[in-house]
C-alpha positions as CSV (number, residue, x, y, z in Angstrom):
1,M,34.4,-39.9,-8.0
2,N,35.0,-37.3,-5.3
3,K,32.7,-37.5,-2.4
4,P,31.3,-34.0,-1.5
5,T,32.7,-32.7,1.7
6,L,30.7,-30.9,4.4
7,S,32.5,-27.7,3.4
8,N,31.3,-28.0,-0.3
9,R,27.7,-28.9,0.7
10,I,27.5,-25.7,2.8
11,T,29.5,-23.4,0.4
12,K,27.5,-24.2,-2.7
13,P,24.1,-23.2,-1.3
14,I,25.5,-20.1,0.2
15,L,27.1,-19.1,-3.1
16,V,23.8,-19.8,-4.9
17,F,21.9,-17.7,-2.3
18,F,24.3,-14.8,-2.8
19,L,24.2,-15.1,-6.6
20,I,20.4,-15.0,-6.5
21,T,20.4,-12.1,-4.1
22,F,22.9,-10.2,-6.3
23,I,20.9,-10.8,-9.5
24,A,17.7,-9.7,-7.7
25,C,19.4,-6.5,-6.5
26,V,20.9,-5.7,-9.9
27,S,17.9,-6.5,-12.0
28,I,15.2,-4.9,-9.9
29,S,14.9,-1.4,-8.5
30,R,15.0,-0.6,-4.8
31,F,11.8,-0.1,-2.7
32,D,10.2,3.3,-3.4
33,Q,7.8,4.6,-0.8
34,Y,6.3,7.0,-3.3
35,S,5.5,4.2,-5.7
36,Y,4.0,2.1,-3.0
37,A,1.8,5.0,-1.7
38,Q,0.7,6.1,-5.1
39,T,-0.2,2.6,-6.2
40,T,-2.3,1.9,-3.1
41,S,-4.0,5.3,-3.5
42,I,-4.8,4.8,-7.1
43,K,-6.1,1.3,-6.4
44,V,-8.7,2.8,-4.0
45,D,-9.6,5.3,-6.7
46,A,-9.9,2.6,-9.3
47,L,-12.2,0.4,-7.3
48,E,-14.4,3.3,-6.4
49,L,-14.6,4.4,-10.0
50,M,-15.5,0.8,-11.0
51,D,-18.4,0.8,-8.5
52,L,-19.9,3.7,-10.5
53,A,-20.0,1.6,-13.7
54,V,-23.5,0.4,-12.9
55,N,-24.6,3.9,-13.8
56,D,-24.5,5.7,-17.1
57,Y,-20.9,6.5,-18.2
58,S,-21.8,10.1,-19.3
59,S,-22.6,11.0,-15.7
60,Y,-19.1,10.1,-14.7
61,E,-17.0,10.9,-17.7
62,A,-15.2,13.7,-15.9
63,N,-14.4,11.3,-13.0
64,D,-12.9,8.9,-15.5
65,R,-10.8,11.6,-17.2
66,D,-9.5,12.7,-13.8
67,F,-8.7,9.1,-12.9
68,Q,-7.0,8.5,-16.3
69,T,-4.7,11.5,-15.6
70,K,-3.7,10.1,-12.2
71,L,-3.1,6.7,-13.8
72,K,-0.9,8.2,-16.5
73,K,1.2,10.1,-13.9
74,I,2.0,7.0,-11.8
75,Y,2.7,5.0,-15.0
76,E,5.1,7.7,-16.2
77,Y,6.8,7.7,-12.9
78,E,7.2,4.0,-12.8
79,K,8.3,3.8,-16.5
80,N,11.2,6.2,-15.9
81,K,12.6,4.4,-12.9
82,P,15.7,2.3,-13.6
83,K,15.5,-1.5,-13.4
84,N,11.7,-1.5,-13.2
85,D,10.8,-3.7,-16.2
86,I,8.8,-6.2,-14.2
87,T,6.7,-3.6,-12.6
88,I,6.0,-1.9,-15.9
89,K,4.9,-5.2,-17.4
90,L,2.4,-5.6,-14.6
91,W,1.2,-2.0,-15.1
92,D,0.9,-2.6,-18.9
93,K,-1.4,-5.6,-18.3
94,L,-3.5,-3.6,-15.8
95,I,-4.1,-0.6,-18.0
96,D,-4.3,-2.2,-21.5
97,P,-7.6,-0.8,-22.9
98,N,-8.0,-4.0,-24.9
99,G,-7.2,-6.3,-22.0
100,H,-9.4,-7.9,-19.3
101,L,-8.3,-5.8,-16.3
102,L,-8.8,-2.1,-15.5
103,G,-8.1,-0.6,-18.9
104,G,-10.4,-3.0,-20.6
105,F,-13.1,-2.5,-18.0
106,L,-13.1,1.3,-18.3
107,N,-13.1,1.0,-22.1
108,R,-16.0,-1.4,-22.0
109,W,-17.9,1.0,-19.6
110,K,-17.3,3.9,-22.0
111,T,-18.5,1.8,-24.9
112,E,-21.5,0.1,-23.3
113,K,-22.5,3.1,-21.2
114,K,-23.6,1.0,-18.2
115,L,-22.4,-2.4,-16.8
116,N,-24.0,-5.2,-15.0
117,E,-23.5,-5.2,-11.2
118,T,-22.3,-8.8,-11.1
119,F,-19.8,-8.1,-13.9
120,V,-18.5,-5.1,-12.0
121,T,-18.2,-7.1,-8.8
122,E,-16.2,-9.9,-10.5
123,E,-14.0,-7.5,-12.4
124,K,-13.2,-5.5,-9.2
125,K,-11.8,-8.7,-7.7
126,L,-9.4,-9.2,-10.7
127,V,-8.3,-5.5,-10.6
128,D,-7.8,-5.7,-6.9
129,Q,-5.6,-8.7,-7.3
130,A,-3.6,-7.0,-10.1
131,F,-2.9,-4.0,-7.9
132,D,-1.9,-6.3,-5.1
133,Q,0.6,-7.9,-7.3
134,I,2.1,-4.5,-8.1
135,T,2.2,-3.4,-4.5
136,G,3.5,-6.8,-3.4
137,L,6.3,-6.6,-5.8
138,E,7.2,-3.1,-4.6
139,S,7.0,-4.1,-0.9
140,N,9.2,-7.1,-1.5
141,K,11.9,-4.8,-2.8
142,I,12.4,-3.7,0.8
143,K,13.9,-7.1,1.5
144,A,16.2,-7.0,-1.5
145,S,17.4,-3.5,-0.7
146,D,17.9,-4.4,3.0
147,L,20.3,-7.2,2.0
148,T,22.6,-4.7,0.3
149,N,22.7,-2.3,3.3
């Protein structure tokens, strides 16, 4: 049996690091300042709209429609970026009208007309975390793109 040499013990981890870096760079899009800015902006809009859900939906239906339009715009932008599958999966979970995040919340508000304040507060925490995952993924793309420059 061959005893690993110092050269092999150093070379293998370096090769693994470069392989992982290459795969990350090839399979994920580069950092996009527009995506980051739009996602953080719509997060603020979403959380503010969710605060209104303790009131009757009909009073804020126009706000919801305007918000849904903004949401569709950023989703379309993200969907059409190359190598953005992971981000799109996160967006899909966030906006699913039958899910338990933003889309489901807004659908429930529309259906039930008014939501309990405790429920709104707890759901906002989940939606906040979901947006943070999306922006965190986008901001981590900086590091991946810096490695290729």
